[in-house]
N, C-alpha and C positions, 0 to 999 in steps of 0.2 A: 699167946693169944691167937685164937682161931679166926680166920677170915673167910667170909663167904666168897665163893667163886662166882664171878660174873656169869650170867646165863649166856649161852651161845646164841639163843633165838628169843630176844625179849618180846617179840610180837609188835603189832601196829601200835602207834601212839594213841592215847585216849581221845584226842581231838578228832581222830579219823572216824571213830564210831559216830560221833555227833554229825560230822560232815556227811557220812553215808546215809544217816537217817534223813538229813535235809534233802539230799539228792533223791531219795526214794519218794519223799513227799512231793517234790517238784515234778517227778515223772508221773505220779498219780494225778497231779493237778492238770498237767498238759494232756494226759489221756482223757480226762473228763471234759476238758475244753474241746478237744477234737470230736468226742462222741456227741456233745451237745450242738456242735456246729452243723450237723446233719439231722434235721428235725422232720418228723412225720406229723404234719399238721393235723391230719385226720385222727391219728392216735391221741395227740394232745387234746383235741376237742372231746374225744370220748372220755379221757381221764378227767378233764375239767367237768364234764357232765356228771360223772360218777361222784366226784368230790362234792359238787353242789347238791346232789341227791342225798349224800350221806350227812352233810353238815348244814344243809339249808342255804338259802340265798340271803345275804345281808341287804336290807333295803337301804339305798343310798339317798340321803336327804341332807338339806342344809337349812340353817336358820334364815328366815327372810328379813329379820331385823325390825326395828321400830317403824321405819318407813318401808312398807312392803312393796311387792312387785310393781304395782301401778304408781308408786310414788306418793300414795296417800296415807295419812296417819290413821290406819284402820284400827289399831289396837293401842292400848296404853302400855302393853308389854309384848315381848317377843313370844308369839304363840303359834302362828301359822308356819307351816313347812312348805317348801317347794321341792319338787322332784327333779333330780338330775336326769338328763336324757340318757336312756339306756340303748345299747346296741340291739337292733332288732333282727339283723341278718348275719350270716356267717358265710365263709367261703364254700360251704357244702350245702347251703340251703337251696332247694329247688324252687320255692315260692315264698313270697313275702307274707308274714303274719305279724301285723303291727303290734299285737299285744303279747308276743312270745319271744323268747330268746332261743337260739338254736345251737345244738351241740352235735354236729355231724349226723351219724346214723340215728342218734336219739333226738332228732329235731322235733320241735313242737311238743315237747313233753314237760316243759318247765314254764309255768305261768308267772307273770308278774302281776302283783297286786297293787292297785291304785290306792294312794293315800286318800282318806276321806276329807279333803280340804277344799275341794272346788266350791261346794255350796256355801260353807262358812265364809269363803273369800267373797263370793258373789253377794251374800247378805251384808257383809261389812262394807263392801263398795257401795251397795244400795243405801246403807245408813249414812255414809259420808255424802253421797249425792243428795239425799234429802236435806241434810244440814246446809249444804252449799246452796241448794235451791231456795231455802228460806232466807239465807244471808243475802242472796241476790234480789230479794223482794222485800224492801223495807216496810211495805204496807202490812206484811204479815208478822212483823217483829213483835207486835203486841200479843199475838196468840201463839208465838213459838214455844212458850212454856206449857201450852196445852197439848203439845205433841210429844209423845214418849215413844222411843224406838228401842226395842230390846230383842236380843236373840234368845230364843227358848228352845226346848227340845222339839217342839212342833215346827219351828221355823222362825222367820223374822216377823215379830209382832209390832205393828204400828198402831198406836192408840191415840185417839183424839179425845181428851178428857175435859169435862167441864170443871171450872173452878168457881169459887164463890164470887159472884158479881161478874163472871165472864162465861157465858154459856155458848155452846156451838149451835144450838137449835133454840128457836123461840119456845116458850113454855107451851107444852102440849102439842106442838106442831111437828110434822114429819119432815118439813122442808128446812134446810139449814139457813143460817144467815149468809149474806153475800160474802163476807170475809171467810167463812168456813168453806163456802163453795170454791173460792180462789185457792184455799189450802188444798182441797181435794184435787183441783186442777194442777197444782204444783207436784202433787204426789203421783198422779197418773202416769206421766212419762217414765218415771223411775220404775214403776211396777210393770209397765209394758215392755221394758227391755229384758225382763227376766221371764223364763218359761214356766215358773212355778205356779201351781194352782193357787187361787185366792179364795179365802173364806172371810166373809164380812159378818160381824156379829154386833147387834145393837143391845145396849144395856140402859136401863132406867133405874131410878131410885124408888124406894118405897114411898107410897103416897103420891106418886106421879099424877099430876093434873093433866087430863086430856080434854080436847075440844069437844069430843062427842061423849055423852053419858054412857053409851054402849061400848066405848073403846077402852080397853084396859092397857096396862103396861106391856102386855104381850104384843098386842097389835101395834102399839106405838113404837116399841123397840124394833119389831120386824119391819115396819114401814120406814123407819129411819135408816136401817141397814140397806133396804132396797133402794131408797133415794140416793144413798152413797154409791151403790153399784151403778145406778143410772148416770151419775155425774162422772165417775171414773170411766165408764164406757164412752161417754160423750167426748172425753178428752184423750181417747186413744187406747184404752185397755180392751183387748179383744173379748168378745162375749164368751168364747169357749175357754177363756182362762179362769172364769169364775166357777168355783166348785160348789159353794154353798152361801146362802144368805139366811142368817139365823137371827131371831129375836129372843132374848133371854129374860126380858123384863128385869126384875130385881133379884133374880135367883142366883146371880154370881157376882156379888159386890167385891170391889177391891178392899174395902174396909168393912168387914162383916160386923164389927162392933158398933158401927154407926151407919145403918142402912139408909139414912136420910141424907148423908153427906153428898155434896154436889159431885165430888170426884168419882163416885160410883156410877154416875151418868156418863156414858162414853160410847164411842164407836171403835171397834177393834178390826183392823185389816191385817189378816194373817197371810203371809207368804209361806205356804206349806213347804217344808223341807223334803217331804216324800210325796209321791203321787198317790192319790186316793185309791183304795182297793177297788178292783173290778168285780162286778157280779159274777157268780159261778157260770162257767161256760163262755165267758166273754174274753177275748184276747185284744191287746192293744193294737 
């Protein structure tokens, strides 16, 4: 029977190969650590700017919750967003630009975009303030259901609506009842705290009775809107905040199927979400 002769040089054991690979990886790891320990901040900022330019900047936001920033229950659901504060300067910025972030030599080239949440939050806060003002005045409780506050695309719309058996103005008169006047007085401080332009619109119903035979629903609705403006101005709303006073008679009913319904008779106070357009050639 033939036997294999033992080899004179069997070579390194198998575990030695694995150990050598491990040592090589460790050497590479420590070389990387040493190389990263000496950083060129300016080059890193340039790289960061290039990456943001290529992939865009992610907007940082967080949910405000059911109870929002001011601690008031402004929404029934979590809707508004609040912005995280962002860095505005870097080590290589020569001047401060509050609306920009800086990346070394490429400073002032990356704009930050504001989320469009400030006005909705102001409107929601105003709506809560109106409800609180009514709660603090028990004498207005009986007409609290005549006040409807809603956010629309145009802005915050505050409507004082007549109901069957409960009118805000005497029949055919442009002057409101005293309780309606107190309601306008409660609304005025809330409006005065906001810079938004105000548009007041008067509405009447079809077949509206007027005190003067020559006066139509157009004159009456415009006169009621202007009387509302005068009361708001008397209680603190600046005159330059009023944008328009309009009378629409019965041309824009809430319930077009029943133009004689009392709820079509109303005063609308609109806090405009956008500034009105300027005439050509005029600058703000």
